N, CA, C and O atoms as a GROMACS GRO file, in nm:
protein
  400
    1MET      N    1  -0.043   1.165   0.918
    1MET     CA    2  -0.018   1.049   0.835
    1MET      C    3  -0.136   1.028   0.741
    1MET      O    4  -0.252   1.053   0.776
    2VAL      N    5  -0.105   0.979   0.621
    2VAL     CA    6  -0.207   0.948   0.521
    2VAL      C    7  -0.205   0.798   0.495
    2VAL      O    8  -0.099   0.738   0.478
    3VAL      N    9  -0.324   0.739   0.491
    3VAL     CA   10  -0.340   0.598   0.456
    3VAL      C   11  -0.398   0.593   0.315
    3VAL      O   12  -0.494   0.664   0.282
    4HIS      N   13  -0.338   0.508   0.233
    4HIS     CA   14  -0.379   0.490   0.092
    4HIS      C   15  -0.409   0.342   0.073
    4HIS      O   16  -0.321   0.258   0.086
    5ILE      N   17  -0.535   0.312   0.042
    5ILE     CA   18  -0.578   0.173   0.021
    5ILE      C   19  -0.632   0.161  -0.120
    5ILE      O   20  -0.713   0.243  -0.164
    6VAL      N   21  -0.587   0.059  -0.191
    6VAL     CA   22  -0.636   0.033  -0.327
    6VAL      C   23  -0.671  -0.114  -0.337
    6VAL      O   24  -0.599  -0.200  -0.286
    7MET      N   25  -0.783  -0.143  -0.403
    7MET     CA   26  -0.824  -0.281  -0.428
    7MET      C   27  -0.849  -0.299  -0.577
    7MET      O   28  -0.908  -0.213  -0.643
    8TRP      N   29  -0.802  -0.412  -0.629
    8TRP     CA   30  -0.818  -0.441  -0.771
    8TRP      C   31  -0.884  -0.576  -0.790
    8TRP      O   32  -0.856  -0.672  -0.716
    9LYS      N   33  -0.970  -0.583  -0.888
    9LYS     CA   34  -1.021  -0.709  -0.940
    9LYS      C   35  -0.947  -0.728  -1.072
    9LYS      O   36  -0.941  -0.636  -1.153
   10LEU      N   37  -0.891  -0.846  -1.093
   10LEU     CA   38  -0.808  -0.870  -1.209
   10LEU      C   39  -0.882  -0.946  -1.318
   10LEU      O   40  -0.979  -1.018  -1.292
   11LYS      N   41  -0.835  -0.928  -1.441
   11LYS     CA   42  -0.886  -1.004  -1.554
   11LYS      C   43  -0.844  -1.150  -1.539
   11LYS      O   44  -0.739  -1.178  -1.481
   12GLU      N   45  -0.924  -1.242  -1.590
   12GLU     CA   46  -0.890  -1.385  -1.584
   12GLU      C   47  -0.757  -1.412  -1.653
   12GLU      O   48  -0.675  -1.490  -1.603
   13GLN      N   49  -0.735  -1.349  -1.768
   13GLN     CA   50  -0.611  -1.362  -1.845
   13GLN      C   51  -0.572  -1.223  -1.893
   13GLN      O   52  -0.656  -1.146  -1.938
   14ALA      N   53  -0.443  -1.192  -1.882
   14ALA     CA   54  -0.393  -1.064  -1.933
   14ALA      C   55  -0.241  -1.070  -1.939
   14ALA      O   56  -0.177  -1.129  -1.852
   15GLU      N   57  -0.185  -1.010  -2.039
   15GLU     CA   58  -0.040  -1.003  -2.054
   15GLU      C   59   0.027  -1.141  -2.049
   15GLU      O   60   0.136  -1.158  -1.995
   16GLY      N   61  -0.043  -1.240  -2.108
   16GLY     CA   62   0.013  -1.374  -2.117
   16GLY      C   63   0.011  -1.454  -1.990
   16GLY      O   64   0.078  -1.557  -1.981
   17ALA      N   65  -0.064  -1.410  -1.890
   17ALA     CA   66  -0.068  -1.480  -1.761
   17ALA      C   67  -0.210  -1.482  -1.706
   17ALA      O   68  -0.295  -1.403  -1.746
   18GLY      N   69  -0.232  -1.575  -1.614
   18GLY     CA   70  -0.361  -1.585  -1.548
   18GLY      C   71  -0.370  -1.491  -1.429
   18GLY      O   72  -0.273  -1.427  -1.390
   19ARG      N   73  -0.488  -1.486  -1.372
   19ARG     CA   74  -0.517  -1.397  -1.259
   19ARG      C   75  -0.421  -1.418  -1.142
   19ARG      O   76  -0.365  -1.322  -1.089
   20GLU      N   77  -0.400  -1.542  -1.102
   20GLU     CA   78  -0.316  -1.570  -0.986
   20GLU      C   79  -0.171  -1.527  -1.009
   20GLU      O   80  -0.108  -1.469  -0.920
   21GLU      N   81  -0.119  -1.554  -1.128
   21GLU     CA   82   0.019  -1.515  -1.159
   21GLU      C   83   0.032  -1.362  -1.161
   21GLU      O   84   0.131  -1.308  -1.110
   22ASN      N   85  -0.065  -1.294  -1.219
   22ASN     CA   86  -0.060  -1.148  -1.222
   22ASN      C   87  -0.076  -1.088  -1.082
   22ASN      O   88  -0.016  -0.986  -1.051
   23ALA      N   89  -0.157  -1.151  -0.999
   23ALA     CA   90  -0.172  -1.103  -0.861
   23ALA      C   91  -0.037  -1.112  -0.788
   23ALA      O   92   0.002  -1.018  -0.718
   24GLN      N   93   0.032  -1.222  -0.804
   24GLN     CA   94   0.162  -1.238  -0.739
   24GLN      C   95   0.263  -1.138  -0.794
   24GLN      O   96   0.345  -1.084  -0.720
   25LYS      N   97   0.258  -1.113  -0.924
   25LYS     CA   98   0.350  -1.016  -0.985
   25LYS      C   99   0.324  -0.876  -0.929
   25LYS      O  100   0.418  -0.803  -0.898
   26ILE      N  101   0.197  -0.838  -0.917
   26ILE     CA  102   0.162  -0.708  -0.859
   26ILE      C  103   0.215  -0.698  -0.716
   26ILE      O  104   0.274  -0.597  -0.678
   27LYS      N  105   0.194  -0.802  -0.637
   27LYS     CA  106   0.241  -0.804  -0.498
   27LYS      C  107   0.392  -0.781  -0.493
   27LYS      O  108   0.440  -0.698  -0.416
   28THR      N  109   0.465  -0.854  -0.572
   28THR     CA  110   0.611  -0.842  -0.573
   28THR      C  111   0.655  -0.703  -0.618
   28THR      O  112   0.740  -0.641  -0.555
   29MET      N  113   0.596  -0.654  -0.726
   29MET     CA  114   0.634  -0.523  -0.778
   29MET      C  115   0.609  -0.413  -0.676
   29MET      O  116   0.694  -0.328  -0.654
   30LEU      N  117   0.491  -0.414  -0.615
   30LEU     CA  118   0.458  -0.311  -0.517
   30LEU      C  119   0.546  -0.322  -0.393
   30LEU      O  120   0.597  -0.221  -0.344
   31GLU      N  121   0.563  -0.442  -0.341
   31GLU     CA  122   0.644  -0.457  -0.220
   31GLU      C  123   0.789  -0.417  -0.244
   31GLU      O  124   0.858  -0.377  -0.150
   32ASN      N  125   0.836  -0.427  -0.366
   32ASN     CA  126   0.972  -0.382  -0.399
   32ASN      C  127   0.988  -0.231  -0.390
   32ASN      O  128   1.100  -0.181  -0.394
   33LEU      N  129   0.877  -0.157  -0.377
   33LEU     CA  130   0.884  -0.012  -0.362
   33LEU      C  131   0.919   0.028  -0.218
   33LEU      O  132   0.960   0.142  -0.193
   34ASN      N  133   0.902  -0.064  -0.124
   34ASN     CA  134   0.936  -0.034   0.017
   34ASN      C  135   1.080   0.014   0.027
   34ASN      O  136   1.171  -0.048  -0.026
   35GLY      N  137   1.098   0.126   0.097
   35GLY     CA  138   1.231   0.181   0.120
   35GLY      C  139   1.292   0.255   0.002
   35GLY      O  140   1.406   0.300   0.010
   36ARG      N  141   1.218   0.268  -0.107
   36ARG     CA  142   1.272   0.330  -0.227
   36ARG      C  143   1.210   0.466  -0.260
   36ARG      O  144   1.260   0.537  -0.347
   37ILE      N  145   1.101   0.501  -0.191
   37ILE     CA  146   1.033   0.626  -0.221
   37ILE      C  147   1.022   0.709  -0.093
   37ILE      O  148   0.960   0.666   0.004
   38PRO      N  149   1.083   0.828  -0.092
   38PRO     CA  150   1.079   0.912   0.028
   38PRO      C  151   0.934   0.943   0.071
   38PRO      O  152   0.849   0.974  -0.012
   39GLY      N  153   0.910   0.933   0.200
   39GLY     CA  154   0.778   0.962   0.255
   39GLY      C  155   0.686   0.842   0.263
   39GLY      O  156   0.582   0.849   0.327
   40LEU      N  157   0.724   0.731   0.198
   40LEU     CA  158   0.648   0.606   0.208
   40LEU      C  159   0.691   0.537   0.336
   40LEU      O  160   0.806   0.494   0.348
   41LEU      N  161   0.600   0.526   0.432
   41LEU     CA  162   0.632   0.470   0.563
   41LEU      C  163   0.610   0.320   0.571
   41LEU      O  164   0.686   0.249   0.637
   42ARG      N  165   0.507   0.273   0.503
   42ARG     CA  166   0.470   0.131   0.512
   42ARG      C  167   0.389   0.094   0.390
   42ARG      O  168   0.306   0.172   0.342
   43LEU      N  169   0.415  -0.025   0.339
   43LEU     CA  170   0.339  -0.073   0.223
   43LEU      C  171   0.329  -0.224   0.236
   43LEU      O  172   0.429  -0.293   0.251
   44GLU      N  173   0.206  -0.273   0.228
   44GLU     CA  174   0.186  -0.417   0.226
   44GLU      C  175   0.078  -0.452   0.126
   44GLU      O  176  -0.012  -0.373   0.098
   45VAL      N  177   0.089  -0.572   0.072
   45VAL     CA  178  -0.003  -0.616  -0.033
   45VAL      C  179  -0.056  -0.753   0.006
   45VAL      O  180   0.019  -0.841   0.046
   46GLY      N  181  -0.188  -0.770  -0.006
   46GLY     CA  182  -0.250  -0.899   0.020
   46GLY      C  183  -0.320  -0.951  -0.103
   46GLY      O  184  -0.373  -0.875  -0.184
   47ILE      N  185  -0.320  -1.083  -0.117
   47ILE     CA  186  -0.392  -1.150  -0.225
   47ILE      C  187  -0.508  -1.225  -0.163
   47ILE      O  188  -0.489  -1.306  -0.072
   48ASP      N  189  -0.628  -1.199  -0.212
   48ASP     CA  190  -0.750  -1.258  -0.158
   48ASP      C  191  -0.753  -1.409  -0.177
   48ASP      O  192  -0.712  -1.460  -0.282
   49PHE      N  193  -0.801  -1.479  -0.076
   49PHE     CA  194  -0.819  -1.624  -0.089
   49PHE      C  195  -0.965  -1.665  -0.088
   49PHE      O  196  -0.996  -1.782  -0.113
   50SER      N  197  -1.056  -1.572  -0.058
   50SER     CA  198  -1.197  -1.610  -0.045
   50SER      C  199  -1.266  -1.627  -0.180
   50SER      O  200  -1.359  -1.707  -0.193
   51ARG      N  201  -1.222  -1.553  -0.279
   51ARG     CA  202  -1.271  -1.566  -0.417
   51ARG      C  203  -1.424  -1.559  -0.429
   51ARG      O  204  -1.484  -1.636  -0.504
   52THR      N  205  -1.486  -1.467  -0.355
   52THR     CA  206  -1.630  -1.446  -0.369
   52THR      C  207  -1.656  -1.340  -0.476
   52THR      O  208  -1.563  -1.272  -0.520
   53ASP      N  209  -1.779  -1.326  -0.517
   53ASP     CA  210  -1.814  -1.224  -0.617
   53ASP      C  211  -1.785  -1.083  -0.566
   53ASP      O  212  -1.755  -0.994  -0.645
   54ALA      N  213  -1.793  -1.064  -0.435
   54ALA     CA  214  -1.770  -0.932  -0.377
   54ALA      C  215  -1.623  -0.903  -0.350
   54ALA      O  216  -1.588  -0.791  -0.314
   55SER      N  217  -1.536  -1.002  -0.368
   55SER     CA  218  -1.394  -0.987  -0.334
   55SER      C  219  -1.316  -0.911  -0.439
   55SER      O  220  -1.345  -0.918  -0.558
   56ALA      N  221  -1.217  -0.838  -0.392
   56ALA     CA  222  -1.111  -0.789  -0.479
   56ALA      C  223  -1.004  -0.897  -0.480
   56ALA      O  224  -0.996  -0.977  -0.387
   57ASP      N  225  -0.924  -0.901  -0.585
   57ASP     CA  226  -0.818  -1.002  -0.594
   57ASP      C  227  -0.692  -0.960  -0.519
   57ASP      O  228  -0.623  -1.042  -0.460
   58VAL      N  229  -0.662  -0.831  -0.523
   58VAL     CA  230  -0.540  -0.777  -0.462
   58VAL      C  231  -0.576  -0.650  -0.387
   58VAL      O  232  -0.655  -0.569  -0.434
   59VAL      N  233  -0.516  -0.633  -0.268
   59VAL     CA  234  -0.536  -0.510  -0.192
   59VAL      C  235  -0.401  -0.454  -0.150
   59VAL      O  236  -0.311  -0.527  -0.108
   60LEU      N  237  -0.388  -0.324  -0.162
   60LEU     CA  238  -0.269  -0.250  -0.119
   60LEU      C  239  -0.306  -0.165   0.001
   60LEU      O  240  -0.404  -0.091  -0.002
   61TYR      N  241  -0.226  -0.177   0.107
   61TYR     CA  242  -0.239  -0.089   0.223
   61TYR      C  243  -0.106  -0.017   0.236
   61TYR      O  244  -0.001  -0.081   0.246
   62SER      N  245  -0.110   0.116   0.237
   62SER     CA  246   0.014   0.192   0.249
   62SER      C  247  -0.007   0.316   0.336
   62SER      O  248  -0.117   0.370   0.345
   63GLU      N  249   0.103   0.359   0.399
   63GLU     CA  250   0.102   0.477   0.485
   63GLU      C  251   0.210   0.573   0.439
   63GLU      O  252   0.320   0.532   0.402
   64PHE      N  253   0.177   0.702   0.443
   64PHE     CA  254   0.267   0.808   0.398
   64PHE      C  255   0.276   0.916   0.505
   64PHE      O  256   0.185   0.933   0.586
   65GLU      N  257   0.386   0.988   0.502
   65GLU     CA  258   0.406   1.096   0.599
   65GLU      C  259   0.293   1.199   0.592
   65GLU      O  260   0.244   1.245   0.695
   66ASP      N  261   0.253   1.235   0.470
   66ASP     CA  262   0.151   1.338   0.450
   66ASP      C  263   0.099   1.330   0.306
   66ASP      O  264   0.141   1.244   0.228
   67ARG      N  265   0.008   1.420   0.271
   67ARG     CA  266  -0.050   1.420   0.136
   67ARG      C  267   0.055   1.443   0.028
   67ARG      O  268   0.046   1.386  -0.080
   68GLU      N  269   0.152   1.526   0.058
   68GLU     CA  270   0.258   1.555  -0.040
   68GLU      C  271   0.340   1.429  -0.067
   68GLU      O  272   0.380   1.405  -0.181
   69ALA      N  273   0.366   1.350   0.035
   69ALA     CA  274   0.440   1.225   0.017
   69ALA      C  275   0.360   1.128  -0.070
   69ALA      O  276   0.417   1.058  -0.154
   70LEU      N  277   0.229   1.122  -0.051
   70LEU     CA  278   0.144   1.039  -0.138
   70LEU      C  279   0.152   1.087  -0.282
   70LEU      O  280   0.163   1.005  -0.374
   71ALA      N  281   0.148   1.216  -0.303
   71ALA     CA  282   0.157   1.271  -0.439
   71ALA      C  283   0.292   1.238  -0.502
   71ALA      O  284   0.299   1.205  -0.621
   72ARG      N  285   0.399   1.245  -0.424
   72ARG     CA  286   0.533   1.210  -0.477
   72ARG      C  287   0.539   1.062  -0.514
   72ARG      O  288   0.597   1.025  -0.617
   73TYR      N  289   0.480   0.978  -0.432
   73TYR     CA  290   0.474   0.834  -0.459
   73TYR      C  291   0.400   0.809  -0.590
   73TYR      O  292   0.446   0.731  -0.674
   74GLN      N  293   0.287   0.873  -0.607
   74GLN     CA  294   0.206   0.849  -0.726
   74GLN      C  295   0.277   0.891  -0.854
   74GLN      O  296   0.254   0.834  -0.960
   75ALA      N  297   0.364   0.992  -0.845
   75ALA     CA  298   0.436   1.041  -0.962
   75ALA      C  299   0.575   0.976  -0.978
   75ALA      O  300   0.640   0.995  -1.080
   76HIS      N  301   0.619   0.902  -0.878
   76HIS     CA  302   0.752   0.843  -0.881
   76HIS      C  303   0.763   0.743  -0.998
   76HIS      O  304   0.673   0.661  -1.017
   77PRO      N  305   0.871   0.749  -1.076
   77PRO     CA  306   0.885   0.661  -1.193
   77PRO      C  307   0.872   0.512  -1.162
   77PRO      O  308   0.816   0.437  -1.243
   78GLU      N  309   0.922   0.467  -1.048
   78GLU     CA  310   0.911   0.325  -1.013
   78GLU      C  311   0.765   0.286  -0.986
   78GLU      O  312   0.722   0.177  -1.023
   79HIS      N  313   0.690   0.376  -0.923
   79HIS     CA  314   0.548   0.349  -0.900
   79HIS      C  315   0.472   0.353  -1.031
   79HIS      O  316   0.383   0.271  -1.053
   80VAL      N  317   0.505   0.446  -1.117
   80VAL     CA  318   0.436   0.458  -1.246
   80VAL      C  319   0.451   0.329  -1.326
   80VAL      O  320   0.355   0.286  -1.391
   81LYS      N  321   0.569   0.266  -1.324
   81LYS     CA  322   0.588   0.138  -1.393
   81LYS      C  323   0.493   0.032  -1.342
   81LYS      O  324   0.433  -0.043  -1.419
   82VAL      N  325   0.479   0.025  -1.210
   82VAL     CA  326   0.389  -0.072  -1.150
   82VAL      C  327   0.244  -0.040  -1.188
   82VAL      O  328   0.169  -0.129  -1.227
   83ALA      N  329   0.207   0.086  -1.177
   83ALA     CA  330   0.069   0.128  -1.210
   83ALA      C  331   0.036   0.098  -1.355
   83ALA      O  332  -0.076   0.057  -1.386
   84ASP      N  333   0.132   0.119  -1.444
   84ASP     CA  334   0.108   0.089  -1.586
   84ASP      C  335   0.080  -0.059  -1.607
   84ASP      O  336  -0.010  -0.094  -1.684
   85PHE      N  337   0.154  -0.146  -1.539
   85PHE     CA  338   0.129  -0.291  -1.550
   85PHE      C  339  -0.009  -0.325  -1.493
   85PHE      O  340  -0.085  -0.399  -1.555
   86ILE      N  341  -0.040  -0.271  -1.377
   86ILE     CA  342  -0.169  -0.302  -1.315
   86ILE      C  343  -0.285  -0.260  -1.406
   86ILE      O  344  -0.384  -0.332  -1.416
   87THR      N  345  -0.272  -0.147  -1.470
   87THR     CA  346  -0.377  -0.100  -1.562
   87THR      C  347  -0.405  -0.204  -1.671
   87THR      O  348  -0.519  -0.219  -1.714
   88LEU      N  349  -0.302  -0.273  -1.716
   88LEU     CA  350  -0.318  -0.374  -1.822
   88LEU      C  351  -0.388  -0.500  -1.775
   88LEU      O  352  -0.453  -0.568  -1.855
   89VAL      N  353  -0.377  -0.533  -1.646
   89VAL     CA  354  -0.428  -0.661  -1.599
   89VAL      C  355  -0.552  -0.650  -1.510
   89VAL      O  356  -0.608  -0.753  -1.470
   90ARG      N  357  -0.596  -0.531  -1.479
   90ARG     CA  358  -0.712  -0.516  -1.389
   90ARG      C  359  -0.841  -0.493  -1.468
   90ARG      O  360  -0.840  -0.442  -1.580
   91SER      N  361  -0.950  -0.533  -1.407
   91SER     CA  362  -1.081  -0.503  -1.464
   91SER      C  363  -1.153  -0.397  -1.381
   91SER      O  364  -1.239  -0.325  -1.432
   92GLU      N  365  -1.118  -0.388  -1.251
   92GLU     CA  366  -1.179  -0.288  -1.163
   92GLU      C  367  -1.076  -0.237  -1.064
   92GLU      O  368  -0.980  -0.306  -1.030
   93ARG      N  369  -1.098  -0.113  -1.019
   93ARG     CA  370  -1.009  -0.051  -0.919
   93ARG      C  371  -1.094   0.034  -0.825
   93ARG      O  372  -1.183   0.107  -0.868
   94ARG      N  373  -1.065   0.021  -0.696
   94ARG     CA  374  -1.127   0.106  -0.594
   94ARG      C  375  -1.015   0.161  -0.508
   94ARG      O  376  -0.917   0.092  -0.482
   95VAL      N  377  -1.030   0.286  -0.463
   95VAL     CA  378  -0.927   0.350  -0.383
   95VAL      C  379  -0.990   0.431  -0.271
   95VAL      O  380  -1.099   0.486  -0.287
   96ALA      N  381  -0.921   0.438  -0.158
   96ALA     CA  382  -0.962   0.524  -0.048
   96ALA      C  383  -0.835   0.585   0.014
   96ALA      O  384  -0.739   0.513   0.042
   97ASP      N  385  -0.836   0.715   0.033
   97ASP     CA  386  -0.726   0.787   0.098
   97ASP      C  387  -0.786   0.862   0.216
   97ASP      O  388  -0.889   0.928   0.204
   98TYR      N  389  -0.719   0.851   0.331
   98TYR     CA  390  -0.768   0.926   0.448
   98TYR      C  391  -0.651   0.961   0.538
   98TYR      O  392  -0.544   0.902   0.532
   99GLU      N  393  -0.675   1.060   0.622
   99GLU     CA  394  -0.573   1.105   0.718
   99GLU      C  395  -0.602   1.046   0.855
   99GLU      O  396  -0.717   1.034   0.896
  100ARG      N  397  -0.494   1.010   0.923
  100ARG     CA  398  -0.507   0.957   1.060
  100ARG      C  399  -0.442   1.053   1.156
  100ARG      O  400  -0.441   1.028   1.276
   0.00000   0.00000   0.00000
């Protein structure tokens, strides 16, 4: 199994919305991918409430059958739509992928 974790810090304003609204939109868009991409076993999204300088605003935790399933997810058209939106509203991105 492969675990894929991504954390984003969002812009204060982007795409006509504030940080909190964009965080919720990202959460909804990503969670809507559950059950739609082969090899995606689990996906959950959290929105930070601590709001410290060290915090990310949104975190994605996801599990995949294997590395190939992660690659298929990353190239899947529905995921690409979400990633394109996130690129417009984020200021920073961190990612970690590991095998369990």
